[in-house]
C-alpha positions as CSV (number, residue, x, y, z in Angstrom):
1,Q,0.0,0.0,0.0
2,V,1.6,3.2,-1.2
3,Q,0.8,6.3,0.7
4,L,1.9,10.0,0.5
5,V,0.4,12.1,3.3
6,E,1.0,15.9,3.3
7,S,0.8,18.0,6.4
8,G,1.8,21.5,7.6
9,G,-0.5,23.7,5.5
10,G,-2.6,26.4,6.9
11,L,-3.3,30.2,7.0
12,V,-0.3,32.5,7.3
13,Q,0.3,36.2,6.9
14,P,2.4,37.6,4.1
15,G,6.1,37.4,5.1
16,G,5.4,34.4,7.3
17,S,6.7,30.9,7.1
18,L,5.4,27.3,7.0
19,R,7.0,23.9,6.7
20,L,5.2,21.2,4.8
21,S,5.9,17.6,5.3
22,C,5.1,14.6,3.2
23,A,5.2,11.2,4.9
24,A,5.7,8.3,2.6
25,S,5.2,4.6,3.0
26,G,4.8,1.4,1.0
27,F,7.8,1.8,-1.3
28,T,11.5,2.2,-1.3
29,F,11.5,5.9,-0.6
30,S,15.3,6.4,-1.2
31,S,15.0,5.2,-4.8
32,Y,12.5,7.9,-5.8
33,T,12.7,11.5,-6.9
34,M,10.5,13.6,-4.7
35,R,8.7,16.8,-5.9
36,W,6.4,19.4,-4.6
37,Y,3.7,20.8,-6.9
38,R,1.0,23.4,-6.3
39,Q,-2.2,24.4,-7.9
40,A,-3.9,27.7,-7.4
41,P,-7.5,28.4,-8.3
42,G,-7.9,28.8,-12.0
43,K,-4.3,27.9,-12.7
44,E,-2.5,24.8,-13.9
45,R,-0.6,22.6,-11.5
46,E,3.0,23.7,-11.4
47,L,6.3,22.2,-10.2
48,V,7.6,24.1,-7.2
49,A,10.7,22.1,-6.2
50,G,12.3,18.7,-6.7
51,I,15.0,16.7,-5.0
52,G,16.8,13.7,-6.5
53,S,16.7,10.2,-5.0
54,G,20.3,10.5,-3.8
55,N,20.3,14.3,-3.3
56,D,22.0,14.4,-6.6
57,Y,20.0,17.4,-7.7
58,I,17.7,20.1,-6.3
59,N,15.7,22.5,-8.3
60,Y,13.1,25.2,-7.8
61,A,10.7,27.2,-9.8
62,D,11.9,30.7,-10.4
63,S,9.1,32.1,-8.4
64,V,10.2,30.5,-5.2
65,K,14.0,30.6,-5.5
66,G,15.6,32.1,-2.4
67,R,12.5,31.6,-0.4
68,F,11.7,27.9,-0.4
69,T,13.9,24.9,0.5
70,I,13.2,21.3,-0.3
71,S,14.9,18.5,1.7
72,R,14.5,14.9,2.5
73,D,15.2,12.4,5.3
74,N,15.4,9.0,3.8
75,A,15.5,7.3,7.2
76,K,12.2,8.9,8.1
77,Y,10.6,8.4,4.6
78,T,9.8,12.1,4.6
79,V,10.3,15.1,2.3
80,Y,9.9,18.7,3.5
81,L,9.3,22.0,1.9
82,Q,10.4,25.0,4.1
83,M,8.6,28.1,2.8
84,N,9.8,31.5,4.0
85,D,8.7,35.0,3.1
86,L,5.4,33.8,1.9
87,K,3.4,35.9,-0.6
88,P,-0.3,35.9,-1.5
89,E,0.5,34.4,-4.8
90,D,1.9,31.3,-3.0
91,T,-1.7,30.4,-2.0
92,A,-2.5,27.0,-3.5
93,I,-3.0,23.4,-2.7
94,Y,0.5,21.8,-2.4
95,Y,0.9,18.2,-3.5
96,C,3.7,15.7,-2.8
97,N,4.8,13.6,-5.7
98,A,7.1,10.5,-5.8
99,H,8.5,9.6,-9.2
100,R,10.6,6.9,-10.7
101,S,10.6,7.2,-14.5
102,A,12.5,3.9,-15.1
103,F,9.4,2.0,-13.8
104,H,6.8,4.4,-15.2
105,I,5.7,5.3,-11.7
106,S,4.4,8.6,-10.4
107,W,2.4,8.7,-7.1
108,W,0.6,11.7,-5.7
109,G,-0.6,12.7,-2.3
110,Q,-4.0,14.3,-1.7
111,G,-2.6,17.8,-1.0
112,T,-2.5,20.4,1.8
113,Q,-3.9,23.9,1.6
114,V,-1.7,26.9,2.0
115,T,-3.3,30.3,2.3
116,V,-1.3,33.5,2.5
117,S,-3.5,36.4,3.4
118,S,-3.6,39.4,5.7
């Protein structure tokens, strides 16, 4: 049974911070690339950040560079997204994704809501 469970979302004021967590189970976590996506109302789902299976790469969308940090703890089967200096345009549902292209696998969590508003 594969599971990806996001947590840590909520309501925060502009300039504030949140840390999202994605707890994984049911697969060999350390073999998978982990990504965070988000989808705002009326917009397409977009890639926010990604981290390689062996920390071999980390990348970010231009809109979040310098503000967000993705990390993973393979021993805990968890990937994190530290979000600082949040802006109203960061408001979205944030989704955790596990990907292993060699096996044509891509798994998704159910999402966690982040709302940035004064």
